[in-house]
Backbone as JSON Lines, residues from 0, in Angstrom:
{"i":0,"aa":"X","n":[40.85,11.58,23.93],"ca":[41.58,10.71,23.05],"c":[41.6,9.27,23.58]}
{"i":1,"aa":"X","n":[41.38,9.12,24.9],"ca":[41.31,7.76,25.44],"c":[39.99,7.15,24.97]}
{"i":2,"aa":"X","n":[40.1,6.03,24.27],"ca":[38.91,5.32,23.76],"c":[38.38,4.38,24.84]}
{"i":3,"aa":"X","n":[37.12,3.95,24.72],"ca":[36.58,3.0,25.71],"c":[37.42,1.73,25.83]}
{"i":4,"aa":"X","n":[37.97,1.24,24.72],"ca":[38.81,0.03,24.8],"c":[40.09,0.32,25.59]}
{"i":5,"aa":"X","n":[40.64,1.53,25.43],"ca":[41.85,1.89,26.18],"c":[41.51,2.11,27.66]}
{"i":6,"aa":"X","n":[40.34,2.72,27.91],"ca":[39.91,2.89,29.3],"c":[39.7,1.54,29.96]}
{"i":7,"aa":"X","n":[39.19,0.57,29.22],"ca":[39.01,-0.79,29.76],"c":[40.38,-1.38,30.1]}
{"i":8,"aa":"X","n":[41.39,-1.09,29.27],"ca":[42.74,-1.59,29.55],"c":[43.29,-0.94,30.82]}
{"i":9,"aa":"X","n":[43.03,0.36,31.01],"ca":[43.47,1.05,32.24],"c":[42.8,0.43,33.46]}
{"i":10,"aa":"X","n":[41.49,0.16,33.35],"ca":[40.76,-0.46,34.47],"c":[41.26,-1.87,34.76]}
{"i":11,"aa":"X","n":[41.66,-2.57,33.72],"ca":[42.2,-3.92,33.92],"c":[43.52,-3.85,34.68]}
{"i":12,"aa":"X","n":[44.37,-2.87,34.33],"ca":[45.64,-2.67,35.05],"c":[45.34,-2.33,36.51]}
{"i":13,"aa":"X","n":[44.43,-1.39,36.73],"ca":[44.07,-1.0,38.1],"c":[43.5,-2.19,38.88]}
{"i":14,"aa":"X","n":[42.67,-3.02,38.22],"ca":[42.06,-4.18,38.88],"c":[43.11,-5.19,39.32]}
{"i":15,"aa":"X","n":[44.2,-5.25,38.6],"ca":[45.27,-6.17,38.99],"c":[45.89,-5.73,40.31]}
{"i":16,"aa":"X","n":[45.8,-4.45,40.61],"ca":[46.37,-3.93,41.87],"c":[45.34,-3.88,43.0]}
{"i":17,"aa":"X","n":[44.11,-3.41,42.69],"ca":[43.17,-3.15,43.78],"c":[41.93,-4.06,43.76]}
{"i":18,"aa":"X","n":[41.91,-5.05,42.91],"ca":[40.82,-6.04,42.85],"c":[39.46,-5.46,42.5]}
{"i":19,"aa":"X","n":[39.43,-4.37,41.77],"ca":[38.13,-3.84,41.31],"c":[37.57,-4.75,40.23]}
{"i":20,"aa":"X","n":[36.3,-4.6,39.93],"ca":[35.63,-5.41,38.92],"c":[35.27,-4.5,37.73]}
{"i":21,"aa":"X","n":[36.17,-4.36,36.75],"ca":[35.87,-3.48,35.61],"c":[34.74,-4.07,34.75]}
{"i":22,"aa":"X","n":[33.94,-3.16,34.2],"ca":[32.88,-3.56,33.28],"c":[32.81,-2.55,32.14]}
{"i":23,"aa":"X","n":[32.06,-2.85,31.1],"ca":[31.99,-1.93,29.94],"c":[31.44,-0.54,30.3]}
{"i":24,"aa":"X","n":[30.52,-0.47,31.23],"ca":[29.99,0.84,31.61],"c":[31.06,1.68,32.32]}
{"i":25,"aa":"X","n":[31.83,1.04,33.2],"ca":[32.92,1.76,33.87],"c":[33.95,2.22,32.84]}
{"i":26,"aa":"X","n":[34.23,1.4,31.85],"ca":[35.2,1.77,30.8],"c":[34.71,2.99,30.01]}
{"i":27,"aa":"X","n":[33.4,3.02,29.71],"ca":[32.84,4.18,28.99],"c":[32.93,5.44,29.85]}
{"i":28,"aa":"X","n":[32.62,5.28,31.13],"ca":[32.67,6.45,32.03],"c":[34.11,6.97,32.16]}
{"i":29,"aa":"X","n":[35.08,6.07,32.32],"ca":[36.48,6.5,32.41],"c":[36.92,7.15,31.09]}
{"i":30,"aa":"X","n":[36.48,6.62,29.97],"ca":[36.85,7.19,28.67],"c":[36.32,8.62,28.55]}
{"i":31,"aa":"X","n":[35.1,8.87,29.03],"ca":[34.56,10.23,29.0],"c":[35.35,11.16,29.91]}
{"i":32,"aa":"X","n":[35.7,10.68,31.11],"ca":[36.42,11.51,32.07],"c":[37.85,11.8,31.61]}
{"i":33,"aa":"X","n":[38.45,10.87,30.91],"ca":[39.85,11.02,30.48],"c":[39.97,11.53,29.05]}
{"i":34,"aa":"X","n":[38.85,12.03,28.5],"ca":[38.85,12.54,27.13],"c":[39.9,13.63,26.97]}
{"i":35,"aa":"X","n":[40.67,13.56,25.92],"ca":[41.7,14.56,25.64],"c":[43.07,14.17,26.15]}
{"i":36,"aa":"X","n":[43.18,13.09,26.93],"ca":[44.48,12.65,27.44],"c":[45.01,11.49,26.59]}
{"i":37,"aa":"X","n":[46.31,11.36,26.54],"ca":[46.94,10.26,25.8],"c":[46.92,8.98,26.64]}
{"i":38,"aa":"X","n":[46.59,7.88,25.99],"ca":[46.54,6.58,26.68],"c":[47.88,6.26,27.32]}
{"i":39,"aa":"X","n":[48.99,6.51,26.6],"ca":[50.32,6.17,27.11],"c":[50.6,6.89,28.44]}
{"i":40,"aa":"X","n":[50.21,8.18,28.51],"ca":[50.41,8.94,29.74],"c":[49.54,8.4,30.87]}
{"i":41,"aa":"X","n":[48.29,8.08,30.55],"ca":[47.37,7.54,31.56],"c":[47.89,6.22,32.11]}
{"i":42,"aa":"X","n":[48.35,5.34,31.23],"ca":[48.88,4.05,31.67],"c":[50.09,4.25,32.58]}
{"i":43,"aa":"X","n":[50.99,5.16,32.22],"ca":[52.18,5.43,33.05],"c":[51.76,5.93,34.44]}
{"i":44,"aa":"X","n":[50.75,6.8,34.48],"ca":[50.28,7.36,35.76],"c":[49.66,6.27,36.63]}
{"i":45,"aa":"X","n":[48.86,5.38,36.03],"ca":[48.23,4.29,36.8],"c":[49.31,3.4,37.42]}
{"i":46,"aa":"X","n":[50.29,3.03,36.63],"ca":[51.36,2.16,37.14],"c":[52.15,2.87,38.24]}
{"i":47,"aa":"X","n":[52.5,4.16,38.02],"ca":[53.25,4.93,39.03],"c":[52.44,5.07,40.31]}
{"i":48,"aa":"X","n":[51.13,5.26,40.18],"ca":[50.26,5.4,41.37],"c":[50.36,4.16,42.25]}
{"i":49,"aa":"X","n":[50.21,2.99,41.63],"ca":[50.2,1.77,42.42],"c":[51.6,1.33,42.87]}
{"i":50,"aa":"X","n":[52.63,1.96,42.34],"ca":[53.98,1.73,42.85],"c":[54.18,2.41,44.21]}
{"i":51,"aa":"X","n":[53.45,3.47,44.43],"ca":[53.68,4.28,45.64],"c":[52.48,4.38,46.56]}
{"i":52,"aa":"X","n":[51.33,3.79,46.18],"ca":[50.14,3.98,46.99],"c":[49.27,2.71,47.0]}
{"i":53,"aa":"X","n":[48.54,2.55,48.11],"ca":[47.56,1.47,48.21],"c":[46.15,1.99,47.93]}
{"i":54,"aa":"X","n":[46.03,3.3,47.75],"ca":[44.73,3.96,47.59],"c":[44.06,3.55,46.28]}
{"i":55,"aa":"X","n":[42.74,3.5,46.33],"ca":[41.9,3.24,45.15],"c":[42.07,4.41,44.2]}
{"i":56,"aa":"X","n":[42.19,4.16,42.93],"ca":[42.44,5.2,41.95],"c":[41.17,5.52,41.18]}
{"i":57,"aa":"X","n":[40.95,6.84,40.99],"ca":[39.79,7.33,40.24],"c":[40.29,8.19,39.07]}
{"i":58,"aa":"X","n":[39.41,8.51,38.11],"ca":[39.84,9.33,36.96],"c":[40.5,10.65,37.37]}
{"i":59,"aa":"X","n":[40.03,11.28,38.44],"ca":[40.63,12.55,38.87],"c":[42.1,12.36,39.23]}
{"i":60,"aa":"X","n":[42.45,11.21,39.79],"ca":[43.84,10.91,40.12],"c":[44.67,10.76,38.84]}
{"i":61,"aa":"X","n":[44.09,10.14,37.83],"ca":[44.79,9.97,36.55],"c":[45.0,11.33,35.89]}
{"i":62,"aa":"X","n":[43.97,12.16,35.89],"ca":[44.07,13.48,35.26],"c":[45.15,14.32,35.93]}
{"i":63,"aa":"X","n":[45.15,14.37,37.27],"ca":[46.18,15.13,37.99],"c":[47.57,14.57,37.73]}
{"i":64,"aa":"X","n":[47.69,13.24,37.69],"ca":[48.98,12.62,37.43],"c":[49.5,12.93,36.03]}
{"i":65,"aa":"X","n":[48.61,12.92,35.05],"ca":[49.02,13.24,33.67],"c":[49.48,14.69,33.58]}
{"i":66,"aa":"X","n":[48.78,15.6,34.24],"ca":[49.19,17.02,34.23],"c":[50.59,17.17,34.82]}
{"i":67,"aa":"X","n":[50.83,16.5,35.94],"ca":[52.16,16.57,36.57],"c":[53.23,15.97,35.67]}
{"i":68,"aa":"X","n":[52.92,14.84,35.05],"ca":[53.86,14.17,34.17],"c":[54.26,15.07,33.0]}
{"i":69,"aa":"X","n":[53.27,15.67,32.36],"ca":[53.54,16.55,31.21],"c":[54.32,17.79,31.65]}
{"i":70,"aa":"X","n":[53.96,18.34,32.81],"ca":[54.66,19.51,33.33],"c":[56.13,19.17,33.61]}
{"i":71,"aa":"X","n":[56.39,18.01,34.19],"ca":[57.77,17.58,34.47],"c":[58.57,17.43,33.18]}
{"i":72,"aa":"X","n":[57.94,16.92,32.14],"ca":[58.64,16.78,30.85],"c":[59.04,18.14,30.29]}
{"i":73,"aa":"X","n":[58.12,19.1,30.4],"ca":[58.41,20.44,29.88],"c":[59.52,21.1,30.69]}
{"i":74,"aa":"X","n":[59.48,20.97,32.01],"ca":[60.54,21.53,32.85],"c":[61.89,20.87,32.56]}
{"i":75,"aa":"X","n":[61.9,19.56,32.4],"ca":[63.14,18.84,32.13],"c":[63.72,19.23,30.77]}
{"i":76,"aa":"X","n":[62.85,19.55,29.82],"ca":[63.31,19.93,28.48],"c":[64.09,21.23,28.55]}
{"i":77,"aa":"X","n":[63.62,22.17,29.36],"ca":[64.32,23.45,29.52],"c":[63.89,24.47,28.49]}
{"i":78,"aa":"X","n":[64.52,25.66,28.55],"ca":[64.16,26.73,27.61],"c":[64.62,26.39,26.19]}
{"i":79,"aa":"X","n":[63.93,26.96,25.25],"ca":[64.29,26.73,23.84],"c":[64.09,28.03,23.07]}
{"i":80,"aa":"X","n":[64.8,28.13,21.94],"ca":[64.72,29.33,21.1],"c":[63.53,29.23,20.15]}
{"i":81,"aa":"X","n":[62.96,30.39,19.88],"ca":[61.84,30.49,18.95],"c":[62.37,31.16,17.68]}
{"i":82,"aa":"X","n":[62.03,30.63,16.51],"ca":[62.51,31.28,15.28],"c":[62.07,32.74,15.2]}
{"i":83,"aa":"X","n":[62.94,33.58,14.67],"ca":[62.6,34.99,14.55],"c":[61.74,35.22,13.31]}
{"i":84,"aa":"X","n":[61.12,36.36,13.28],"ca":[60.32,36.75,12.12],"c":[58.93,36.15,12.08]}
{"i":85,"aa":"X","n":[58.46,35.54,13.16],"ca":[57.13,34.96,13.18],"c":[56.1,36.03,13.52]}
{"i":86,"aa":"X","n":[54.93,35.92,12.92],"ca":[53.83,36.8,13.31],"c":[53.35,36.37,14.69]}
{"i":87,"aa":"X","n":[52.49,37.17,15.3],"ca":[51.96,36.82,16.63],"c":[51.25,35.47,16.6]}
{"i":88,"aa":"X","n":[50.45,35.23,15.57],"ca":[49.71,33.97,15.46],"c":[50.68,32.8,15.26]}
{"i":89,"aa":"X","n":[51.69,32.99,14.4],"ca":[52.67,31.93,14.17],"c":[53.48,31.64,15.43]}
{"i":90,"aa":"X","n":[53.83,32.69,16.16],"ca":[54.58,32.54,17.41],"c":[53.76,31.71,18.4]}
{"i":91,"aa":"X","n":[52.49,32.06,18.55],"ca":[51.6,31.35,19.47],"c":[51.47,29.88,19.07]}
{"i":92,"aa":"X","n":[51.29,29.63,17.75],"ca":[51.17,28.26,17.27],"c":[52.46,27.47,17.53]}
{"i":93,"aa":"X","n":[53.62,28.12,17.31],"ca":[54.9,27.44,17.52],"c":[55.06,27.03,18.98]}
{"i":94,"aa":"X","n":[54.77,27.96,19.9],"ca":[54.9,27.67,21.34],"c":[53.93,26.56,21.75]}
{"i":95,"aa":"X","n":[52.68,26.66,21.33],"ca":[51.66,25.66,21.7],"c":[52.04,24.28,21.16]}
{"i":96,"aa":"X","n":[52.41,24.22,19.88],"ca":[52.76,22.94,19.27],"c":[54.01,22.35,19.89]}
{"i":97,"aa":"X","n":[55.03,23.17,20.15],"ca":[56.27,22.68,20.73],"c":[56.03,22.16,22.14]}
{"i":98,"aa":"X","n":[55.28,22.91,22.96],"ca":[54.99,22.45,24.32],"c":[54.16,21.16,24.32]}
{"i":99,"aa":"X","n":[53.23,21.03,23.36],"ca":[52.45,19.79,23.26],"c":[53.36,18.62,22.92]}
{"i":100,"aa":"X","n":[54.26,18.82,21.97],"ca":[55.18,17.75,21.56],"c":[56.13,17.37,22.7]}
{"i":101,"aa":"X","n":[56.56,18.36,23.47],"ca":[57.43,18.07,24.62],"c":[56.63,17.31,25.68]}
{"i":102,"aa":"X","n":[55.42,17.78,25.97],"ca":[54.56,17.11,26.95],"c":[54.24,15.68,26.55]}
{"i":103,"aa":"X","n":[54.08,15.44,25.24],"ca":[53.8,14.09,24.75],"c":[55.02,13.18,24.83]}
{"i":104,"aa":"X","n":[56.19,13.77,25.05],"ca":[57.42,12.97,25.07],"c":[58.03,12.79,23.7]}
{"i":105,"aa":"X","n":[57.45,13.44,22.7],"ca":[57.96,13.35,21.33],"c":[59.3,14.06,21.19]}
{"i":106,"aa":"X","n":[59.43,15.22,21.84],"ca":[60.69,15.97,21.86],"c":[61.29,15.83,23.25]}
{"i":107,"aa":"X","n":[62.57,15.44,23.29],"ca":[63.2,15.25,24.59],"c":[64.4,16.15,24.82]}
{"i":108,"aa":"X","n":[64.87,16.87,23.78],"ca":[65.99,17.8,23.97],"c":[65.88,18.94,22.96]}
{"i":109,"aa":"X","n":[66.44,20.1,23.3],"ca":[66.39,21.24,22.37],"c":[67.06,20.97,21.03]}
{"i":110,"aa":"X","n":[67.96,19.97,20.97],"ca":[68.62,19.64,19.71],"c":[67.63,19.15,18.65]}
{"i":111,"aa":"X","n":[66.48,18.67,19.07],"ca":[65.49,18.15,18.13],"c":[64.66,19.26,17.48]}
{"i":112,"aa":"X","n":[64.77,20.48,17.99],"ca":[64.02,21.61,17.41],"c":[64.77,22.14,16.2]}
{"i":113,"aa":"X","n":[64.06,22.8,15.29],"ca":[64.75,23.41,14.16],"c":[65.71,24.49,14.66]}
{"i":114,"aa":"X","n":[66.83,24.63,13.99],"ca":[67.83,25.64,14.37],"c":[67.28,27.03,14.14]}
{"i":115,"aa":"X","n":[67.57,27.92,15.09],"ca":[67.14,29.31,15.0],"c":[68.34,30.13,14.55]}
{"i":116,"aa":"X","n":[68.18,30.81,13.44],"ca":[69.24,31.67,12.93],"c":[69.01,33.09,13.43]}
{"i":117,"aa":"X","n":[69.99,33.63,14.16],"ca":[69.9,35.0,14.61],"c":[70.58,35.89,13.58]}
{"i":118,"aa":"X","n":[69.86,36.86,13.09],"ca":[70.38,37.74,12.05],"c":[70.58,39.12,12.63]}
{"i":119,"aa":"X","n":[71.8,39.65,12.45],"ca":[72.07,41.01,12.91],"c":[71.4,41.98,11.95]}
{"i":120,"aa":"X","n":[70.74,42.98,12.51],"ca":[70.03,43.95,11.67],"c":[70.83,45.23,11.55]}
{"i":121,"aa":"X","n":[70.9,45.76,10.35],"ca":[71.56,47.03,10.11],"c":[70.47,48.1,10.08]}
{"i":122,"aa":"X","n":[70.31,48.77,11.22],"ca":[69.22,49.73,11.37],"c":[69.39,50.9,10.41]}
{"i":123,"aa":"X","n":[70.63,51.37,10.21],"ca":[70.85,52.49,9.3],"c":[70.44,52.11,7.89]}
{"i":124,"aa":"X","n":[70.76,50.9,7.48],"ca":[70.38,50.47,6.13],"c":[68.86,50.37,6.01]}
{"i":125,"aa":"X","n":[68.2,49.9,7.09],"ca":[66.75,49.78,7.04],"c":[66.06,51.13,7.05]}
{"i":126,"aa":"X","n":[66.61,52.09,7.83],"ca":[65.97,53.39,7.96],"c":[66.49,54.39,6.94]}
{"i":127,"aa":"X","n":[67.64,54.13,6.36],"ca":[68.22,55.07,5.41],"c":[68.72,56.31,6.13]}
{"i":128,"aa":"X","n":[68.66,57.45,5.47],"ca":[69.14,58.71,6.04],"c":[68.3,59.17,7.23]}
{"i":129,"aa":"X","n":[67.07,58.69,7.3],"ca":[66.22,59.11,8.42],"c":[66.87,58.71,9.74]}
{"i":130,"aa":"X","n":[67.45,57.54,9.8],"ca":[68.09,57.09,11.03],"c":[69.31,57.93,11.36]}
{"i":131,"aa":"X","n":[70.09,58.32,10.34],"ca":[71.29,59.11,10.57],"c":[70.94,60.5,11.08]}
{"i":132,"aa":"X","n":[69.98,61.17,10.43],"ca":[69.65,62.53,10.86],"c":[69.03,62.53,12.25]}
{"i":133,"aa":"X","n":[68.3,61.49,12.58],"ca":[67.71,61.42,13.92],"c":[68.84,61.34,14.95]}
{"i":134,"aa":"X","n":[69.85,60.52,14.66],"ca":[70.96,60.39,15.59],"c":[71.7,61.71,15.74]}
{"i":135,"aa":"X","n":[71.95,62.43,14.62],"ca":[72.68,63.71,14.7],"c":[71.87,64.75,15.45]}
{"i":136,"aa":"X","n":[70.58,64.87,15.14],"ca":[69.72,65.83,15.85],"c":[69.64,65.47,17.33]}
{"i":137,"aa":"X","n":[69.54,64.19,17.6],"ca":[69.44,63.74,18.97],"c":[70.73,64.06,19.73]}
{"i":138,"aa":"X","n":[71.88,63.87,19.1],"ca":[73.16,64.16,19.75],"c":[73.26,65.64,20.1]}
{"i":139,"aa":"X","n":[72.82,66.52,19.19],"ca":[72.86,67.96,19.47],"c":[71.91,68.3,20.61]}
{"i":140,"aa":"X","n":[70.75,67.7,20.63],"ca":[69.78,67.97,21.7],"c":[70.3,67.48,23.05]}
{"i":141,"aa":"X","n":[70.95,66.33,23.05],"ca":[71.5,65.79,24.29],"c":[72.62,66.69,24.8]}
{"i":142,"aa":"X","n":[73.48,67.18,23.89],"ca":[74.58,68.06,24.28],"c":[74.03,69.36,24.88]}
{"i":143,"aa":"X","n":[73.0,69.93,24.26],"ca":[72.4,71.17,24.77],"c":[71.74,70.93,26.14]}
{"i":144,"aa":"X","n":[71.07,69.8,26.29],"ca":[70.41,69.5,27.57],"c":[71.45,69.31,28.68]}
{"i":145,"aa":"X","n":[72.57,68.68,28.35],"ca":[73.62,68.49,29.36],"c":[74.22,69.82,29.77]}
{"i":146,"aa":"X","n":[74.44,70.73,28.81],"ca":[75.0,72.05,29.13],"c":[74.02,72.84,30.0]}
{"i":147,"aa":"X","n":[72.72,72.77,29.69],"ca":[71.73,73.49,30.49],"c":[71.66,72.92,31.9]}
{"i":148,"aa":"X","n":[71.77,71.61,32.02],"ca":[71.75,70.98,33.34],"c":[72.98,71.38,34.16]}
{"i":149,"aa":"X","n":[74.13,71.45,33.5],"ca":[75.35,71.86,34.21],"c":[75.24,73.3,34.69]}
{"i":150,"aa":"X","n":[74.71,74.19,33.85],"ca":[74.53,75.6,34.24],"c":[73.55,75.71,35.41]}
{"i":151,"aa":"X","n":[72.47,74.97,35.37],"ca":[71.49,75.0,36.45],"c":[72.11,74.47,37.75]}
{"i":152,"aa":"X","n":[72.93,73.44,37.63],"ca":[73.6,72.89,38.81],"c":[74.55,73.91,39.43]}
{"i":153,"aa":"X","n":[75.32,74.62,38.59],"ca":[76.24,75.65,39.1],"c":[75.46,76.78,39.77]}
{"i":154,"aa":"X","n":[74.35,77.19,39.18],"ca":[73.54,78.27,39.76],"c":[72.96,77.84,41.11]}
{"i":155,"aa":"X","n":[72.51,76.6,41.21],"ca":[71.95,76.11,42.47],"c":[73.03,76.04,43.55]}
{"i":156,"aa":"X","n":[74.25,75.64,43.17],"ca":[75.34,75.58,44.14],"c":[75.71,76.97,44.62]}
{"i":157,"aa":"X","n":[75.7,77.93,43.7],"ca":[76.03,79.31,44.08],"c":[74.97,79.87,45.01]}
{"i":158,"aa":"X","n":[73.73,79.55,44.79],"ca":[72.65,80.06,45.64],"c":[72.71,79.45,47.04]}
{"i":159,"aa":"X","n":[73.24,78.25,47.16],"ca":[73.33,77.61,48.47],"c":[74.49,78.11,49.32]}
{"i":160,"aa":"X","n":[75.51,78.71,48.71],"ca":[76.67,79.19,49.48],"c":[76.24,80.37,50.33]}
{"i":161,"aa":"X","n":[76.61,80.38,51.62],"ca":[76.24,81.52,52.47],"c":[77.09,82.74,52.1]}
{"i":162,"aa":"X","n":[76.48,83.92,52.27],"ca":[77.19,85.18,52.01],"c":[78.27,85.33,53.07]}
{"i":163,"aa":"X","n":[79.47,85.72,52.69],"ca":[80.5,85.93,53.72],"c":[80.14,87.16,54.55]}
{"i":164,"aa":"X","n":[80.36,87.06,55.87],"ca":[80.05,88.18,56.75],"c":[81.11,89.26,56.56]}
{"i":165,"aa":"X","n":[80.68,90.52,56.59],"ca":[81.66,91.6,56.41],"c":[82.62,91.63,57.59]}
{"i":166,"aa":"X","n":[83.85,91.97,57.29],"ca":[84.85,92.08,58.35],"c":[84.64,93.38,59.09]}
{"i":167,"aa":"X","n":[84.46,93.35,60.4],"ca":[84.22,94.55,61.21],"c":[85.46,94.83,62.04]}
{"i":168,"aa":"X","n":[85.67,96.1,62.28],"ca":[86.77,96.5,63.15],"c":[86.39,96.16,64.57]}
{"i":169,"aa":"X","n":[87.34,95.81,65.41],"ca":[87.0,95.52,66.8],"c":[86.38,96.76,67.44]}
{"i":170,"aa":"X","n":[85.42,96.51,68.29],"ca":[84.71,97.64,68.91],"c":[85.62,98.37,69.89]}
{"i":171,"aa":"X","n":[85.49,99.71,69.91],"ca":[86.28,100.55,70.83],"c":[85.42,100.9,72.01]}
{"i":172,"aa":"X","n":[85.62,100.22,73.14],"ca":[84.83,100.43,74.34],"c":[85.39,101.54,75.21]}
{"i":173,"aa":"X","n":[86.5,102.15,74.85],"ca":[87.11,103.17,75.71],"c":[86.31,104.46,75.74]}
{"i":174,"aa":"X","n":[85.55,104.8,74.74],"ca":[84.8,106.04,74.69],"c":[83.47,105.94,75.44]}
{"i":175,"aa":"X","n":[82.89,104.78,75.48],"ca":[81.59,104.63,76.12],"c":[81.8,104.21,77.57]}
{"i":176,"aa":"X","n":[81.15,104.89,78.48],"ca":[81.31,104.51,79.89],"c":[80.58,103.2,80.17]}
{"i":177,"aa":"X","n":[81.08,102.44,81.09],"ca":[80.47,101.19,81.5],"c":[79.19,101.51,82.26]}
{"i":178,"aa":"X","n":[78.21,100.69,82.2],"ca":[76.97,100.95,82.93],"c":[77.18,101.07,84.43]}
{"i":179,"aa":"X","n":[78.07,100.33,84.99],"ca":[78.34,100.43,86.44],"c":[78.96,101.78,86.77]}
{"i":180,"aa":"X","n":[79.82,102.28,85.88],"ca":[80.45,103.6,86.12],"c":[79.41,104.69,86.02]}
{"i":181,"aa":"X","n":[78.44,104.57,85.11],"ca":[77.38,105.56,84.99],"c":[76.54,105.61,86.25]}
{"i":182,"aa":"X","n":[76.24,104.49,86.78],"ca":[75.43,104.44,87.99],"c":[76.18,105.07,89.16]}
{"i":183,"aa":"X","n":[77.48,104.89,89.24],"ca":[78.26,105.46,90.35],"c":[78.34,106.98,90.24]}
{"i":184,"aa":"X","n":[78.48,107.53,89.05],"ca":[78.57,108.99,88.9],"c":[77.25,109.63,89.17]}
{"i":185,"aa":"X","n":[76.14,109.01,88.82],"ca":[74.84,109.58,89.08],"c":[74.57,109.62,90.56]}
{"i":186,"aa":"X","n":[74.95,108.64,91.29],"ca":[74.73,108.62,92.73],"c":[75.58,109.67,93.41]}
{"i":187,"aa":"X","n":[76.77,109.92,92.96],"ca":[77.67,110.91,93.56],"c":[77.13,112.32,93.33]}
{"i":188,"aa":"X","n":[76.61,112.58,92.15],"ca":[76.09,113.9,91.84],"c":[74.85,114.18,92.66]}
{"i":189,"aa":"X","n":[73.99,113.2,92.84],"ca":[72.76,113.39,93.62],"c":[73.09,113.65,95.07]}
{"i":190,"aa":"X","n":[74.1,112.98,95.62],"ca":[74.44,113.2,97.02],"c":[75.1,114.58,97.21]}
{"i":191,"aa":"X","n":[75.74,115.14,96.22],"ca":[76.34,116.47,96.33],"c":[75.28,117.53,96.36]}
{"i":192,"aa":"X","n":[74.17,117.35,95.73],"ca":[73.09,118.32,95.69],"c":[72.38,118.39,97.04]}
{"i":193,"aa":"X","n":[72.43,117.43,97.8],"ca":[71.7,117.38,99.07],"c":[72.36,118.19,100.06]}
């Protein structure tokens, strides 16, 4: 979008800062390199560059500066609402056009966008009885699934509980001789036989 005459104007501004010698061929070359950019943005970037730098400026510097400038405008604008009911193609066009207008500086606040009306939808009215029966069937299925889950949980808890050990009577050791006593009686009997 930058014309050779506009590129010549950019080179003249730059020459005032860095003493370059602009000519018609340089203006044509800059116009080709800056094709698709707005002259106003390019001029702002050239002036901002020489406010903060002594470096020689080339078209790549202008292109990068314009990208940053447009990005800053979009960030400063902030989020905005998109009208409802748009097709995918219309949605894409709306976003692209709005971001271009914000980047160009044409839109500076969300108040400048068309108002978005949010409409509450009555799903039952849209679906008719189909929506109601789905909800009723779904409620019964959910209730049955919850009952089955509760039963499975109770069964799992019961399976994890250890079996109680049977209560045993205390052992009666009075009838059984102690091993030491058995050994003593055997030795006494053997010595009597000798």
